[in-house]
C-alpha positions as CSV (number, residue, x, y, z in Angstrom):
1,M,-31.2,-16.5,-4.3
2,A,-29.4,-16.2,-1.0
3,R,-32.6,-17.3,0.8
4,V,-32.5,-20.7,-0.9
5,F,-28.9,-21.2,0.1
6,A,-29.6,-20.0,3.6
7,Q,-32.5,-22.5,4.0
8,E,-30.4,-25.4,2.8
9,A,-27.4,-24.3,4.9
10,F,-29.6,-24.0,8.0
11,K,-30.7,-27.6,7.5
12,V,-27.1,-28.7,7.5
13,C,-26.4,-26.6,10.6
14,D,-29.5,-27.8,12.4
15,R,-28.3,-31.4,12.0
16,Q,-25.2,-30.4,13.9
17,G,-27.0,-28.6,16.6
18,I,-26.2,-25.0,15.5
19,S,-28.9,-22.4,15.7
20,T,-29.8,-19.9,13.0
21,Y,-28.2,-17.1,14.9
22,E,-25.0,-19.0,15.3
23,M,-25.0,-19.9,11.6
24,I,-25.3,-16.3,10.7
25,L,-22.4,-15.3,13.0
26,L,-20.2,-18.1,11.6
27,A,-21.1,-17.3,8.0
28,A,-20.2,-13.7,8.6
29,H,-16.9,-14.6,10.2
30,R,-16.0,-16.9,7.2
31,A,-17.1,-14.3,4.7
32,K,-14.7,-11.8,6.3
33,I,-11.7,-14.1,6.1
34,L,-12.6,-15.7,2.7
35,K,-10.4,-13.5,0.6
36,K,-7.3,-14.1,2.8
37,L,-7.5,-17.9,2.8
38,P,-5.0,-19.9,0.9
39,K,-6.2,-22.0,-2.0
40,D,-6.0,-25.2,-0.1
41,K,-8.5,-24.0,2.5
42,L,-11.2,-23.3,-0.1
43,V,-14.1,-25.8,-0.2
44,L,-15.7,-25.2,-3.5
45,P,-14.1,-25.2,-7.0
46,A,-12.1,-22.1,-7.7
47,E,-14.5,-20.7,-10.3
48,E,-17.2,-20.5,-7.6
49,Y,-15.1,-17.9,-5.8
50,E,-14.3,-15.9,-8.8
51,M,-17.9,-15.5,-10.1
52,K,-18.8,-11.8,-10.6
53,G,-21.9,-10.6,-8.8
54,T,-21.7,-13.2,-6.1
55,S,-21.3,-11.9,-2.6
56,P,-19.0,-13.6,-0.1
57,A,-22.0,-14.3,2.1
58,V,-23.7,-16.4,-0.6
59,T,-20.4,-18.2,-1.3
60,V,-20.1,-19.2,2.4
61,L,-23.7,-20.4,2.4
62,R,-22.9,-22.6,-0.6
63,E,-19.9,-23.9,1.3
64,I,-22.1,-24.8,4.2
65,E,-24.8,-26.3,2.0
66,S,-22.3,-28.5,0.2
67,G,-21.2,-30.0,3.4
68,G,-17.5,-29.4,2.6
69,L,-17.2,-26.8,5.3
70,D,-17.0,-28.2,8.8
71,V,-19.2,-25.9,10.8
72,L,-18.0,-27.1,14.2
73,S,-14.3,-26.3,13.3
74,L,-15.5,-22.9,12.0
75,R,-17.1,-22.4,15.4
76,Q,-13.8,-23.1,17.1
77,D,-12.0,-20.8,14.7
78,Y,-14.5,-18.1,15.5
79,I,-14.0,-18.5,19.2
80,E,-10.2,-18.5,18.9
81,S,-10.3,-15.3,16.8
82,Y,-11.7,-13.5,19.8
83,S,-9.4,-15.1,22.4
84,T,-7.0,-12.8,24.1
85,V,-5.1,-15.4,26.1
86,V,-1.5,-16.1,25.0
87,E,-0.7,-19.8,25.6
88,N,3.0,-19.4,26.6
89,Q,2.6,-16.4,28.8
90,E,4.1,-16.9,32.2
91,I,2.1,-15.6,35.2
92,A,4.3,-13.7,37.7
93,E,3.6,-14.8,41.2
94,E,3.8,-12.3,44.0
95,D,5.8,-13.4,47.1
């Protein structure tokens, strides 16, 4: 079943210039944060997330397939999650 969703999700990602490998990385990232997201950030109807026996990976593939999840913004979120730069940090200059 996940294979069908993966194939359809890849077609959506391919149209946006995202490779299969990158789609897998982004889907894994989204699956990890899926439980922590507030209700207003969910793409699918609430009952889709509460179905028993459905893994978070399949749910994310459904989100991508439906087109409701912006993969490019997910890419940016993924990059920012690994960023170690603090924006308001002042750099001390040596005299």
